[in-house]
N, C-alpha and C positions, 0 to 999 in steps of 0.2 A: 315422395315415392323414390325411396333412392334408385338410382339405375347402375348400368355395369358400361365399361367401351364394345362397343359395337366392334366385334372383327372384323379384317379386313375394309371400313372403310376412314378407316383413323377420326370415326367423331368418341367423343368420351365428355356423357352425359354425367351430371354434376348430383353427388348424394347429395338428397333433402328430402324435406318431410315435408307431406301436402296437406295444408292450413285445415283437411275434413278430417279426417282420421286421428280420431279421438276419444277417450271415456273419462268417464266419473264418476268419483264412487265418495259415496258420503258416508266415513265409519263403515268403511268396511266392505258397503253394498253399492255395487254397480247400480247407475240411476238414471235413466232413460228419460228422454223429451229436451235434453240440453239444444241448444241450438252454436252456443257461443262464447266464450272465456277471452275475456280482453281487457288488455291492458297489465297482464301476471308481470309482477317486474321484481325479479326477483333475488337480484344484490343491486342497491345503488348504494352510493357514499356520498356525502352530505361533502359539499369541497368549499366550502367555505375557509376564508383564509385563516384558520387555528391551530393550535399542537395535534391536537388530536383528529384522527378523524370520524367518523359520526354512519353508523348504519343508516340507513331511514326505509321503511316501513309502508309504503304506497298500496294503499287499496284497487282492489281489479275486480272486474262484471262476471259474473254471471249470467247468461241472458237464456230464457229457459222457458217451455209450455207450461202456460197455465194447468193443470193437473187437476182434474176432479174429484180425485182419491183420498178422502182427509187423511190416508193413513199413510201417505204416499211420504219416504224421506226430508226432505226439502218442506213439504206441506208442514209436517208434526216440527220440524226447525222455525219455518214462520211463524207458525204460531206462537211456540216458547218465545220467539224473538218478540214480538205484540206484547204477550203479555209482560214483562220484564217490562216495557214500557223505558222508560229514563236510569231503571235500574241501574250500580255500576257494575252488576256481576250478569254479564249475560250470558247466555248459551252458546256453551261451542261444542265446532264439529274437529274434525279431521276430514281434510276436504284432497280426495289424491284427484290431480290430470295425469291421463296418461296419453300422451302421443303414440302412435300406433304408427306404424307401415308396413304392408300388406298382410293384415293381419298379426304381427310382432311385436309385442312391446317395445319399445326401442329408447323411450325417458321416461322417465318417473315427477310429480313433484308436486310433495304431501304437507298441505300443508294445514299447520300444528297450531292448534289454538285459533281454527275460524269463527270469526263473528257477522253479525249480517249490522250493520249498521245505515242501510238502505235498502228501504223493498217498494219501487217505481213497476210501470205501466206502459206498454204501447197503449196507442193510439186506439179507442172504440171506434168504429165508424159503422154503420149501417152499408154506407155504400160500397165494404170492402170484403173479401171473403178470406185475408186473413187471420191467422191464430194471431191471439193475443197473449204480448209476449209480458214474461214478468223479468226483472232487470234486478236481480241486486250486487249490491257495495259490501265487499265482503275486506275486513277488517284482518288480520292476521299475527300472530306471535315470531312462527320461524315456521320455516320453509327449506324443507330437504330435497336435494337431487339429486335423481342417482340418477346411470343409466344401463340398465339391466342385460341390453342383448350386447354390452360390452363384453 
């Protein structure tokens, strides 16, 4: 949440974002049930001692609730991924991560050519009341970053 200086107090707040204000879109459709996105690295260079720098594309994780609706966008993508097995041609999507501050879109990361390389689940436990989480490892071709509010 961004904040401004409080008049007359001499206090100045930091302009920042809260990690819990974000949205995710899959092929242009807003999706619900996303718990977190972690490990998003949009720019990284290989720093080996060579004459040319090489960009690295590290995978990131999307952690979401397991949804019952078989036609939910992520469920369709999961089924296509599992059906493709080890085929080199992967089912890809455009995945968008949107940072929001007080309801206003602040930054947008458009992940092009996103594909799922791993599907995992949280613990199934009869003594727990927690929701089962689906952990998706996402590989990608390019990430475009934009600042719509600027």
